[in-house]
C-alpha positions as CSV (number, residue, x, y, z in Angstrom):
1,G,119.3,124.2,66.8
2,M,122.4,124.6,64.8
3,L,123.2,128.1,66.0
4,Q,123.0,126.9,69.6
5,D,125.4,124.1,68.8
6,I,127.8,126.6,67.3
7,A,127.5,128.7,70.5
8,S,128.3,125.7,72.7
9,A,131.1,124.3,70.5
10,Q,134.3,123.9,72.5
11,Q,136.9,122.5,70.0
12,T,135.8,122.3,66.4
13,I,133.2,123.3,63.9
14,D,133.4,122.0,60.3
15,L,130.7,123.4,58.0
16,A,130.2,122.1,54.5
17,I,127.6,124.0,52.5
18,Y,126.4,124.5,49.0
19,G,124.8,127.9,49.4
20,F,126.1,130.5,51.9
21,A,124.4,133.8,51.1
22,D,125.7,137.3,51.9
23,D,122.4,138.4,53.4
24,E,120.8,138.9,56.9
25,N,120.8,135.2,57.6
26,G,124.3,134.6,56.2
27,R,125.6,137.4,58.4
28,E,123.9,135.9,61.5
29,W,125.7,132.6,60.8
30,L,129.0,134.3,60.1
31,S,128.7,136.2,63.4
32,A,128.1,132.9,65.3
33,L,131.1,131.3,63.6
34,C,133.2,134.4,64.4
35,Q,132.2,134.2,68.1
36,A,133.2,130.6,68.2
37,A,136.6,131.3,66.5
38,Q,137.1,134.1,69.1
39,R,136.6,131.6,71.9
40,G,139.4,129.5,70.4
41,V,137.2,127.0,68.5
42,R,138.8,125.8,65.2
43,V,136.2,126.8,62.5
44,R,136.4,125.6,58.9
45,V,133.8,126.4,56.2
46,L,133.7,124.7,52.8
47,Y,131.3,126.4,50.3
48,D,130.5,125.8,46.7
49,A,131.7,128.3,44.1
50,F,128.5,128.1,42.2
51,G,125.9,127.8,45.0
52,S,127.6,130.7,46.8
53,K,128.6,132.7,43.7
54,K,127.4,136.0,45.1
55,T,129.4,135.4,48.4
56,G,133.0,136.5,47.9
57,R,136.0,135.8,50.0
58,R,135.7,139.3,51.5
59,F,132.5,138.1,53.2
60,F,134.5,135.6,55.3
61,K,137.3,138.1,56.2
62,P,136.0,138.6,59.7
63,L,136.2,134.9,60.3
64,T,139.7,134.4,58.8
65,A,140.9,137.5,60.8
66,L,140.0,135.5,63.9
67,G,141.9,132.3,62.8
68,G,138.9,130.6,61.1
69,Q,139.2,129.2,57.6
70,A,136.8,129.4,54.6
71,Q,137.5,127.6,51.4
72,K,135.6,127.8,48.2
73,V,135.2,124.5,46.4
74,R,135.7,125.1,42.7
75,P,134.2,122.8,40.1
76,W,136.9,120.5,38.7
77,P,134.8,119.1,35.8
78,T,132.6,122.0,34.8
79,H,129.4,120.2,35.9
80,Y,130.6,119.3,39.4
81,R,129.1,121.1,42.4
82,Y,129.9,120.7,46.0
83,H,126.4,119.9,47.3
84,R,127.1,118.6,50.8
85,K,125.2,120.3,53.6
86,M,126.5,119.2,57.0
87,M,128.0,120.6,60.1
88,I,130.1,118.7,62.6
89,V,130.6,120.1,66.1
90,D,133.4,118.8,68.3
91,G,133.4,115.5,66.4
92,R,130.3,114.4,68.3
93,I,127.3,116.3,66.8
94,L,126.4,116.1,63.2
95,W,123.8,118.2,61.4
96,M,122.9,117.1,57.9
97,G,120.1,117.5,55.4
98,S,119.0,119.9,52.7
99,M,119.6,123.3,54.3
100,N,121.6,126.1,52.7
101,I,122.3,129.4,54.5
102,G,120.3,132.4,53.4
103,V,117.1,134.2,53.8
104,K,115.4,132.5,50.9
105,Y,116.0,129.1,52.5
106,I,114.3,130.0,55.8
107,D,110.9,131.1,54.5
108,R,111.7,134.8,54.8
109,H,112.1,135.4,51.1
110,P,109.5,137.7,49.7
111,V,109.0,135.7,46.5
112,K,110.0,132.1,47.3
113,K,107.4,131.3,50.0
114,P,106.8,128.8,51.4
115,W,110.3,127.2,51.4
116,R,111.5,124.6,53.8
117,D,114.9,123.1,54.2
118,T,115.4,120.5,56.8
119,Q,118.5,119.4,58.8
120,V,118.6,116.5,61.3
121,R,120.8,116.4,64.4
122,I,122.7,113.2,65.1
123,E,125.0,112.5,68.0
124,G,127.7,109.8,68.2
125,D,130.0,107.9,65.9
126,A,128.2,109.2,62.8
127,A,129.6,112.6,63.5
128,L,133.1,111.3,63.5
129,E,132.6,109.5,60.2
130,A,131.2,112.7,58.7
131,E,134.2,114.5,60.0
132,K,136.4,112.1,58.1
133,L,134.5,112.9,54.9
134,F,134.8,116.6,55.6
135,L,138.5,116.3,56.0
136,Y,138.8,114.5,52.7
137,D,136.8,117.2,51.0
138,W,138.8,119.9,52.8
139,R,142.1,118.4,51.6
140,C,140.8,118.2,48.0
141,A,139.8,121.9,48.1
142,A,142.7,123.4,50.0
143,E,146.3,122.8,50.8
144,D,146.2,121.5,54.4
145,D,148.5,119.5,56.5
146,R,147.8,115.9,57.3
147,A,148.0,116.2,61.1
148,E,144.2,116.1,61.4
149,E,144.1,112.7,59.6
150,K,146.2,111.2,62.4
151,N,143.9,112.8,65.0
152,L,140.8,111.3,63.4
153,R,142.4,107.9,63.1
154,S,143.2,107.9,66.8
155,R,139.6,108.9,67.7
156,S,137.9,106.4,65.4
157,R,136.9,103.0,66.7
158,K,136.3,101.5,63.3
159,G,139.5,102.6,61.5
160,W,139.9,105.0,58.6
161,K,137.1,104.1,56.2
162,Y,134.3,106.0,54.6
163,R,132.2,105.9,51.5
164,F,130.7,108.4,49.2
165,F,128.5,108.2,46.1
166,I,129.1,109.7,42.7
167,P,126.0,110.0,40.6
168,V,126.2,108.4,37.2
169,P,123.6,108.1,34.4
170,P,120.3,106.7,35.6
171,A,120.6,103.5,33.5
172,I,123.8,102.7,35.4
173,G,122.6,103.7,38.9
174,M,125.0,104.9,41.7
175,K,128.6,104.1,42.0
176,C,130.1,103.7,45.5
177,I,133.7,104.7,46.0
178,M,135.5,103.4,49.1
179,C,138.4,105.4,50.5
180,G,141.0,104.9,53.2
181,S,142.2,101.9,55.1
182,T,140.0,99.5,57.0
């Protein structure tokens, strides 16, 4: 699964998550990410300020001490939440779905049973496209250099283009935003 892909990562791990809990499961994930960073893998974690509100920056200190990065996404309008749940490994493996990281999300919570969050594993160009989206989110959340953008452009066969959807009132539907060059 996902932890095995973290263990076999050779170059990069980009994790975007809404809920990252400071509990037994969260510490298992943090340990796996730290081991990857220790091997020289570039590790970046984006987590939502509200969805991970009980997980402070101190939780990620072991990762940042090893050169990994963790960035909290703060709501810019008060109702905005960073609700992506995806992990990109080495620009070729994409995990995405509904999963958060924490005991209550893996059916080990004493009260919230049964609970099932699901991720799907995708290999190929979709991972590279998701990596572009992660980079956009990363740059919105943190001050980061633009060198990675050039790297992604050189690896993409279809150019620098991605889309994301912003929810709008139900009477209007969904609004598609296009970014980047074609």
